[in-house]
Chimera marker file (.cmm) of the C-alpha trace (Angstrom):
<marker_set name="trace">
<marker id="1" x="155.309" y="87.319" z="-66.499" r="1" g="1" b="0" radius="0.5"/>
<marker id="2" x="157.424" y="90.190" z="-65.213" r="1" g="1" b="0" radius="0.5"/>
<marker id="3" x="156.316" y="92.379" z="-62.373" r="1" g="1" b="0" radius="0.5"/>
<marker id="4" x="156.008" y="96.131" z="-62.653" r="1" g="1" b="0" radius="0.5"/>
<marker id="5" x="159.114" y="98.283" z="-62.308" r="1" g="1" b="0" radius="0.5"/>
<marker id="6" x="159.511" y="100.547" z="-59.299" r="1" g="1" b="0" radius="0.5"/>
<marker id="7" x="161.815" y="103.539" z="-59.140" r="1" g="1" b="0" radius="0.5"/>
<marker id="8" x="162.492" y="107.156" z="-58.367" r="1" g="1" b="0" radius="0.5"/>
<marker id="9" x="162.658" y="110.227" z="-60.579" r="1" g="1" b="0" radius="0.5"/>
<marker id="10" x="163.702" y="113.646" z="-59.342" r="1" g="1" b="0" radius="0.5"/>
<marker id="11" x="161.337" y="116.068" z="-61.032" r="1" g="1" b="0" radius="0.5"/>
<marker id="12" x="163.969" y="118.825" z="-61.154" r="1" g="1" b="0" radius="0.5"/>
<marker id="13" x="166.224" y="116.539" z="-63.213" r="1" g="1" b="0" radius="0.5"/>
<marker id="14" x="163.868" y="116.741" z="-66.170" r="1" g="1" b="0" radius="0.5"/>
<marker id="15" x="164.264" y="119.363" z="-68.854" r="1" g="1" b="0" radius="0.5"/>
<marker id="16" x="161.006" y="118.146" z="-70.437" r="1" g="1" b="0" radius="0.5"/>
<marker id="17" x="158.330" y="116.799" z="-68.099" r="1" g="1" b="0" radius="0.5"/>
<marker id="18" x="155.951" y="115.240" z="-70.634" r="1" g="1" b="0" radius="0.5"/>
<marker id="19" x="157.221" y="111.742" z="-69.888" r="1" g="1" b="0" radius="0.5"/>
<marker id="20" x="155.733" y="112.009" z="-66.382" r="1" g="1" b="0" radius="0.5"/>
<marker id="21" x="152.254" y="111.947" z="-67.890" r="1" g="1" b="0" radius="0.5"/>
<marker id="22" x="152.983" y="108.392" z="-69.077" r="1" g="1" b="0" radius="0.5"/>
<marker id="23" x="154.200" y="107.077" z="-65.720" r="1" g="1" b="0" radius="0.5"/>
<marker id="24" x="152.177" y="106.073" z="-62.667" r="1" g="1" b="0" radius="0.5"/>
<marker id="25" x="153.308" y="108.292" z="-59.783" r="1" g="1" b="0" radius="0.5"/>
<marker id="26" x="152.834" y="106.505" z="-56.469" r="1" g="1" b="0" radius="0.5"/>
<marker id="27" x="154.022" y="109.279" z="-54.192" r="1" g="1" b="0" radius="0.5"/>
<marker id="28" x="155.802" y="112.611" z="-53.970" r="1" g="1" b="0" radius="0.5"/>
<marker id="29" x="158.306" y="113.756" z="-51.374" r="1" g="1" b="0" radius="0.5"/>
<marker id="30" x="159.790" y="117.256" z="-51.229" r="1" g="1" b="0" radius="0.5"/>
<marker id="31" x="163.304" y="117.326" z="-49.846" r="1" g="1" b="0" radius="0.5"/>
<marker id="32" x="165.251" y="120.486" z="-49.085" r="1" g="1" b="0" radius="0.5"/>
<marker id="33" x="168.588" y="120.435" z="-50.889" r="1" g="1" b="0" radius="0.5"/>
<marker id="34" x="171.520" y="119.703" z="-48.599" r="1" g="1" b="0" radius="0.5"/>
<marker id="35" x="175.243" y="119.641" z="-49.350" r="1" g="1" b="0" radius="0.5"/>
<marker id="36" x="175.095" y="115.838" z="-49.871" r="1" g="1" b="0" radius="0.5"/>
<marker id="37" x="172.784" y="116.344" z="-52.880" r="1" g="1" b="0" radius="0.5"/>
<marker id="38" x="175.506" y="118.250" z="-54.762" r="1" g="1" b="0" radius="0.5"/>
<marker id="39" x="172.905" y="120.441" z="-56.491" r="1" g="1" b="0" radius="0.5"/>
<marker id="40" x="173.513" y="123.946" z="-55.083" r="1" g="1" b="0" radius="0.5"/>
<marker id="41" x="171.585" y="125.565" z="-57.966" r="1" g="1" b="0" radius="0.5"/>
<marker id="42" x="168.347" y="124.055" z="-56.562" r="1" g="1" b="0" radius="0.5"/>
<marker id="43" x="166.457" y="124.787" z="-53.347" r="1" g="1" b="0" radius="0.5"/>
<marker id="44" x="164.567" y="121.477" z="-53.255" r="1" g="1" b="0" radius="0.5"/>
<marker id="45" x="164.184" y="118.074" z="-54.850" r="1" g="1" b="0" radius="0.5"/>
<marker id="46" x="160.745" y="116.751" z="-55.740" r="1" g="1" b="0" radius="0.5"/>
<marker id="47" x="161.242" y="112.996" z="-55.428" r="1" g="1" b="0" radius="0.5"/>
<marker id="48" x="158.650" y="110.985" z="-57.332" r="1" g="1" b="0" radius="0.5"/>
<marker id="49" x="158.145" y="107.304" z="-56.530" r="1" g="1" b="0" radius="0.5"/>
<marker id="50" x="157.060" y="105.725" z="-59.790" r="1" g="1" b="0" radius="0.5"/>
<marker id="51" x="155.719" y="102.480" z="-61.211" r="1" g="1" b="0" radius="0.5"/>
<marker id="52" x="156.173" y="101.429" z="-64.836" r="1" g="1" b="0" radius="0.5"/>
<marker id="53" x="154.540" y="98.449" z="-66.546" r="1" g="1" b="0" radius="0.5"/>
<marker id="54" x="156.829" y="95.885" z="-68.233" r="1" g="1" b="0" radius="0.5"/>
<marker id="55" x="155.200" y="96.659" z="-71.597" r="1" g="1" b="0" radius="0.5"/>
<marker id="56" x="156.153" y="100.346" z="-71.380" r="1" g="1" b="0" radius="0.5"/>
<marker id="57" x="159.499" y="100.094" z="-69.555" r="1" g="1" b="0" radius="0.5"/>
<marker id="58" x="161.898" y="100.312" z="-72.508" r="1" g="1" b="0" radius="0.5"/>
<marker id="59" x="159.945" y="103.113" z="-74.208" r="1" g="1" b="0" radius="0.5"/>
<marker id="60" x="159.731" y="105.095" z="-70.950" r="1" g="1" b="0" radius="0.5"/>
<marker id="61" x="163.466" y="104.598" z="-70.310" r="1" g="1" b="0" radius="0.5"/>
<marker id="62" x="164.343" y="106.068" z="-73.717" r="1" g="1" b="0" radius="0.5"/>
<marker id="63" x="161.911" y="108.961" z="-73.281" r="1" g="1" b="0" radius="0.5"/>
<marker id="64" x="163.440" y="109.674" z="-69.881" r="1" g="1" b="0" radius="0.5"/>
<marker id="65" x="166.933" y="109.656" z="-71.396" r="1" g="1" b="0" radius="0.5"/>
<marker id="66" x="165.831" y="112.362" z="-73.821" r="1" g="1" b="0" radius="0.5"/>
<marker id="67" x="164.067" y="114.313" z="-71.066" r="1" g="1" b="0" radius="0.5"/>
<marker id="68" x="166.874" y="114.513" z="-68.491" r="1" g="1" b="0" radius="0.5"/>
<marker id="69" x="168.421" y="117.948" z="-68.237" r="1" g="1" b="0" radius="0.5"/>
<marker id="70" x="171.849" y="117.567" z="-69.934" r="1" g="1" b="0" radius="0.5"/>
<marker id="71" x="173.888" y="120.226" z="-68.124" r="1" g="1" b="0" radius="0.5"/>
<marker id="72" x="174.064" y="118.323" z="-64.840" r="1" g="1" b="0" radius="0.5"/>
<marker id="73" x="174.813" y="114.777" z="-63.720" r="1" g="1" b="0" radius="0.5"/>
<marker id="74" x="171.269" y="113.450" z="-63.469" r="1" g="1" b="0" radius="0.5"/>
<marker id="75" x="170.134" y="109.882" z="-63.830" r="1" g="1" b="0" radius="0.5"/>
<marker id="76" x="166.955" y="107.963" z="-63.091" r="1" g="1" b="0" radius="0.5"/>
<marker id="77" x="166.290" y="104.295" z="-62.561" r="1" g="1" b="0" radius="0.5"/>
<marker id="78" x="163.581" y="101.725" z="-62.098" r="1" g="1" b="0" radius="0.5"/>
<marker id="79" x="163.702" y="97.991" z="-61.579" r="1" g="1" b="0" radius="0.5"/>
<marker id="80" x="161.712" y="94.839" z="-61.022" r="1" g="1" b="0" radius="0.5"/>
<marker id="81" x="162.755" y="91.375" z="-59.875" r="1" g="1" b="0" radius="0.5"/>
<marker id="82" x="164.623" y="90.632" z="-63.145" r="1" g="1" b="0" radius="0.5"/>
<marker id="83" x="165.698" y="93.845" z="-64.857" r="1" g="1" b="0" radius="0.5"/>
<marker id="84" x="167.051" y="97.252" z="-63.871" r="1" g="1" b="0" radius="0.5"/>
<marker id="85" x="166.892" y="100.271" z="-66.173" r="1" g="1" b="0" radius="0.5"/>
<marker id="86" x="169.515" y="102.906" z="-65.370" r="1" g="1" b="0" radius="0.5"/>
<marker id="87" x="168.919" y="106.029" z="-67.415" r="1" g="1" b="0" radius="0.5"/>
<marker id="88" x="171.365" y="108.848" z="-68.126" r="1" g="1" b="0" radius="0.5"/>
<marker id="89" x="170.939" y="111.706" z="-70.587" r="1" g="1" b="0" radius="0.5"/>
<marker id="90" x="170.887" y="110.022" z="-74.022" r="1" g="1" b="0" radius="0.5"/>
<marker id="91" x="172.051" y="106.654" z="-72.607" r="1" g="1" b="0" radius="0.5"/>
<marker id="92" x="170.006" y="103.718" z="-71.263" r="1" g="1" b="0" radius="0.5"/>
<marker id="93" x="171.306" y="100.588" z="-69.555" r="1" g="1" b="0" radius="0.5"/>
<marker id="94" x="168.948" y="97.596" z="-69.461" r="1" g="1" b="0" radius="0.5"/>
<marker id="95" x="170.572" y="95.361" z="-66.880" r="1" g="1" b="0" radius="0.5"/>
<marker id="96" x="169.931" y="91.758" z="-65.960" r="1" g="1" b="0" radius="0.5"/>
<marker id="97" x="169.924" y="92.080" z="-62.163" r="1" g="1" b="0" radius="0.5"/>
<marker id="98" x="172.061" y="88.929" z="-61.836" r="1" g="1" b="0" radius="0.5"/>
<marker id="99" x="174.832" y="90.356" z="-64.071" r="1" g="1" b="0" radius="0.5"/>
<marker id="100" x="177.710" y="91.985" z="-62.225" r="1" g="1" b="0" radius="0.5"/>
<marker id="101" x="179.318" y="92.686" z="-65.615" r="1" g="1" b="0" radius="0.5"/>
<marker id="102" x="176.329" y="94.744" z="-66.817" r="1" g="1" b="0" radius="0.5"/>
<marker id="103" x="176.214" y="96.686" z="-63.527" r="1" g="1" b="0" radius="0.5"/>
<marker id="104" x="179.956" y="97.331" z="-63.789" r="1" g="1" b="0" radius="0.5"/>
<marker id="105" x="179.457" y="98.745" z="-67.313" r="1" g="1" b="0" radius="0.5"/>
<marker id="106" x="176.761" y="101.151" z="-66.075" r="1" g="1" b="0" radius="0.5"/>
<marker id="107" x="178.896" y="102.221" z="-63.104" r="1" g="1" b="0" radius="0.5"/>
<marker id="108" x="181.908" y="102.767" z="-65.374" r="1" g="1" b="0" radius="0.5"/>
<marker id="109" x="179.801" y="104.878" z="-67.731" r="1" g="1" b="0" radius="0.5"/>
<marker id="110" x="178.440" y="106.929" z="-64.816" r="1" g="1" b="0" radius="0.5"/>
<marker id="111" x="181.895" y="107.469" z="-63.348" r="1" g="1" b="0" radius="0.5"/>
<marker id="112" x="183.574" y="108.316" z="-66.670" r="1" g="1" b="0" radius="0.5"/>
<marker id="113" x="180.844" y="110.658" z="-67.854" r="1" g="1" b="0" radius="0.5"/>
<marker id="114" x="179.460" y="112.052" z="-64.624" r="1" g="1" b="0" radius="0.5"/>
<marker id="115" x="182.150" y="111.509" z="-62.000" r="1" g="1" b="0" radius="0.5"/>
<marker id="116" x="179.797" y="109.259" z="-60.051" r="1" g="1" b="0" radius="0.5"/>
<marker id="117" x="179.248" y="105.568" z="-59.802" r="1" g="1" b="0" radius="0.5"/>
<link id1="1" id2="2" r="1" g="1" b="0" radius="0.2"/>
<link id1="2" id2="3" r="1" g="1" b="0" radius="0.2"/>
<link id1="3" id2="4" r="1" g="1" b="0" radius="0.2"/>
<link id1="4" id2="5" r="1" g="1" b="0" radius="0.2"/>
<link id1="5" id2="6" r="1" g="1" b="0" radius="0.2"/>
<link id1="6" id2="7" r="1" g="1" b="0" radius="0.2"/>
<link id1="7" id2="8" r="1" g="1" b="0" radius="0.2"/>
<link id1="8" id2="9" r="1" g="1" b="0" radius="0.2"/>
<link id1="9" id2="10" r="1" g="1" b="0" radius="0.2"/>
<link id1="10" id2="11" r="1" g="1" b="0" radius="0.2"/>
<link id1="11" id2="12" r="1" g="1" b="0" radius="0.2"/>
<link id1="12" id2="13" r="1" g="1" b="0" radius="0.2"/>
<link id1="13" id2="14" r="1" g="1" b="0" radius="0.2"/>
<link id1="14" id2="15" r="1" g="1" b="0" radius="0.2"/>
<link id1="15" id2="16" r="1" g="1" b="0" radius="0.2"/>
<link id1="16" id2="17" r="1" g="1" b="0" radius="0.2"/>
<link id1="17" id2="18" r="1" g="1" b="0" radius="0.2"/>
<link id1="18" id2="19" r="1" g="1" b="0" radius="0.2"/>
<link id1="19" id2="20" r="1" g="1" b="0" radius="0.2"/>
<link id1="20" id2="21" r="1" g="1" b="0" radius="0.2"/>
<link id1="21" id2="22" r="1" g="1" b="0" radius="0.2"/>
<link id1="22" id2="23" r="1" g="1" b="0" radius="0.2"/>
<link id1="23" id2="24" r="1" g="1" b="0" radius="0.2"/>
<link id1="24" id2="25" r="1" g="1" b="0" radius="0.2"/>
<link id1="25" id2="26" r="1" g="1" b="0" radius="0.2"/>
<link id1="26" id2="27" r="1" g="1" b="0" radius="0.2"/>
<link id1="27" id2="28" r="1" g="1" b="0" radius="0.2"/>
<link id1="28" id2="29" r="1" g="1" b="0" radius="0.2"/>
<link id1="29" id2="30" r="1" g="1" b="0" radius="0.2"/>
<link id1="30" id2="31" r="1" g="1" b="0" radius="0.2"/>
<link id1="31" id2="32" r="1" g="1" b="0" radius="0.2"/>
<link id1="32" id2="33" r="1" g="1" b="0" radius="0.2"/>
<link id1="33" id2="34" r="1" g="1" b="0" radius="0.2"/>
<link id1="34" id2="35" r="1" g="1" b="0" radius="0.2"/>
<link id1="35" id2="36" r="1" g="1" b="0" radius="0.2"/>
<link id1="36" id2="37" r="1" g="1" b="0" radius="0.2"/>
<link id1="37" id2="38" r="1" g="1" b="0" radius="0.2"/>
<link id1="38" id2="39" r="1" g="1" b="0" radius="0.2"/>
<link id1="39" id2="40" r="1" g="1" b="0" radius="0.2"/>
<link id1="40" id2="41" r="1" g="1" b="0" radius="0.2"/>
<link id1="41" id2="42" r="1" g="1" b="0" radius="0.2"/>
<link id1="42" id2="43" r="1" g="1" b="0" radius="0.2"/>
<link id1="43" id2="44" r="1" g="1" b="0" radius="0.2"/>
<link id1="44" id2="45" r="1" g="1" b="0" radius="0.2"/>
<link id1="45" id2="46" r="1" g="1" b="0" radius="0.2"/>
<link id1="46" id2="47" r="1" g="1" b="0" radius="0.2"/>
<link id1="47" id2="48" r="1" g="1" b="0" radius="0.2"/>
<link id1="48" id2="49" r="1" g="1" b="0" radius="0.2"/>
<link id1="49" id2="50" r="1" g="1" b="0" radius="0.2"/>
<link id1="50" id2="51" r="1" g="1" b="0" radius="0.2"/>
<link id1="51" id2="52" r="1" g="1" b="0" radius="0.2"/>
<link id1="52" id2="53" r="1" g="1" b="0" radius="0.2"/>
<link id1="53" id2="54" r="1" g="1" b="0" radius="0.2"/>
<link id1="54" id2="55" r="1" g="1" b="0" radius="0.2"/>
<link id1="55" id2="56" r="1" g="1" b="0" radius="0.2"/>
<link id1="56" id2="57" r="1" g="1" b="0" radius="0.2"/>
<link id1="57" id2="58" r="1" g="1" b="0" radius="0.2"/>
<link id1="58" id2="59" r="1" g="1" b="0" radius="0.2"/>
<link id1="59" id2="60" r="1" g="1" b="0" radius="0.2"/>
<link id1="60" id2="61" r="1" g="1" b="0" radius="0.2"/>
<link id1="61" id2="62" r="1" g="1" b="0" radius="0.2"/>
<link id1="62" id2="63" r="1" g="1" b="0" radius="0.2"/>
<link id1="63" id2="64" r="1" g="1" b="0" radius="0.2"/>
<link id1="64" id2="65" r="1" g="1" b="0" radius="0.2"/>
<link id1="65" id2="66" r="1" g="1" b="0" radius="0.2"/>
<link id1="66" id2="67" r="1" g="1" b="0" radius="0.2"/>
<link id1="67" id2="68" r="1" g="1" b="0" radius="0.2"/>
<link id1="68" id2="69" r="1" g="1" b="0" radius="0.2"/>
<link id1="69" id2="70" r="1" g="1" b="0" radius="0.2"/>
<link id1="70" id2="71" r="1" g="1" b="0" radius="0.2"/>
<link id1="71" id2="72" r="1" g="1" b="0" radius="0.2"/>
<link id1="72" id2="73" r="1" g="1" b="0" radius="0.2"/>
<link id1="73" id2="74" r="1" g="1" b="0" radius="0.2"/>
<link id1="74" id2="75" r="1" g="1" b="0" radius="0.2"/>
<link id1="75" id2="76" r="1" g="1" b="0" radius="0.2"/>
<link id1="76" id2="77" r="1" g="1" b="0" radius="0.2"/>
<link id1="77" id2="78" r="1" g="1" b="0" radius="0.2"/>
<link id1="78" id2="79" r="1" g="1" b="0" radius="0.2"/>
<link id1="79" id2="80" r="1" g="1" b="0" radius="0.2"/>
<link id1="80" id2="81" r="1" g="1" b="0" radius="0.2"/>
<link id1="81" id2="82" r="1" g="1" b="0" radius="0.2"/>
<link id1="82" id2="83" r="1" g="1" b="0" radius="0.2"/>
<link id1="83" id2="84" r="1" g="1" b="0" radius="0.2"/>
<link id1="84" id2="85" r="1" g="1" b="0" radius="0.2"/>
<link id1="85" id2="86" r="1" g="1" b="0" radius="0.2"/>
<link id1="86" id2="87" r="1" g="1" b="0" radius="0.2"/>
<link id1="87" id2="88" r="1" g="1" b="0" radius="0.2"/>
<link id1="88" id2="89" r="1" g="1" b="0" radius="0.2"/>
<link id1="89" id2="90" r="1" g="1" b="0" radius="0.2"/>
<link id1="90" id2="91" r="1" g="1" b="0" radius="0.2"/>
<link id1="91" id2="92" r="1" g="1" b="0" radius="0.2"/>
<link id1="92" id2="93" r="1" g="1" b="0" radius="0.2"/>
<link id1="93" id2="94" r="1" g="1" b="0" radius="0.2"/>
<link id1="94" id2="95" r="1" g="1" b="0" radius="0.2"/>
<link id1="95" id2="96" r="1" g="1" b="0" radius="0.2"/>
<link id1="96" id2="97" r="1" g="1" b="0" radius="0.2"/>
<link id1="97" id2="98" r="1" g="1" b="0" radius="0.2"/>
<link id1="98" id2="99" r="1" g="1" b="0" radius="0.2"/>
<link id1="99" id2="100" r="1" g="1" b="0" radius="0.2"/>
<link id1="100" id2="101" r="1" g="1" b="0" radius="0.2"/>
<link id1="101" id2="102" r="1" g="1" b="0" radius="0.2"/>
<link id1="102" id2="103" r="1" g="1" b="0" radius="0.2"/>
<link id1="103" id2="104" r="1" g="1" b="0" radius="0.2"/>
<link id1="104" id2="105" r="1" g="1" b="0" radius="0.2"/>
<link id1="105" id2="106" r="1" g="1" b="0" radius="0.2"/>
<link id1="106" id2="107" r="1" g="1" b="0" radius="0.2"/>
<link id1="107" id2="108" r="1" g="1" b="0" radius="0.2"/>
<link id1="108" id2="109" r="1" g="1" b="0" radius="0.2"/>
<link id1="109" id2="110" r="1" g="1" b="0" radius="0.2"/>
<link id1="110" id2="111" r="1" g="1" b="0" radius="0.2"/>
<link id1="111" id2="112" r="1" g="1" b="0" radius="0.2"/>
<link id1="112" id2="113" r="1" g="1" b="0" radius="0.2"/>
<link id1="113" id2="114" r="1" g="1" b="0" radius="0.2"/>
<link id1="114" id2="115" r="1" g="1" b="0" radius="0.2"/>
<link id1="115" id2="116" r="1" g="1" b="0" radius="0.2"/>
<link id1="116" id2="117" r="1" g="1" b="0" radius="0.2"/>
</marker_set>
């Protein structure tokens, strides 16, 4: 039996927030935007610590991918002891945490499409 997934979602990264109603939010932290955040169009980040059940993880990942604001380089992720979901706008990576190859593919995608990795 898999354990629940834990992760972080930046509320400002979402164009549509309805997916948040389906996720257990464990905590909220407001962080003033600094140069390191590379988001000068925002004044703050609302960082949500989230928990997702194994049964809902894939569905939530795909809903998140459709909810991320497409104009900027946002991503979200959550993981448990076995799997790691890395979510970009309209792209989801479901990674076996022991697979360097799968992580490399996600990093390559992030770098090629978002200039990050």
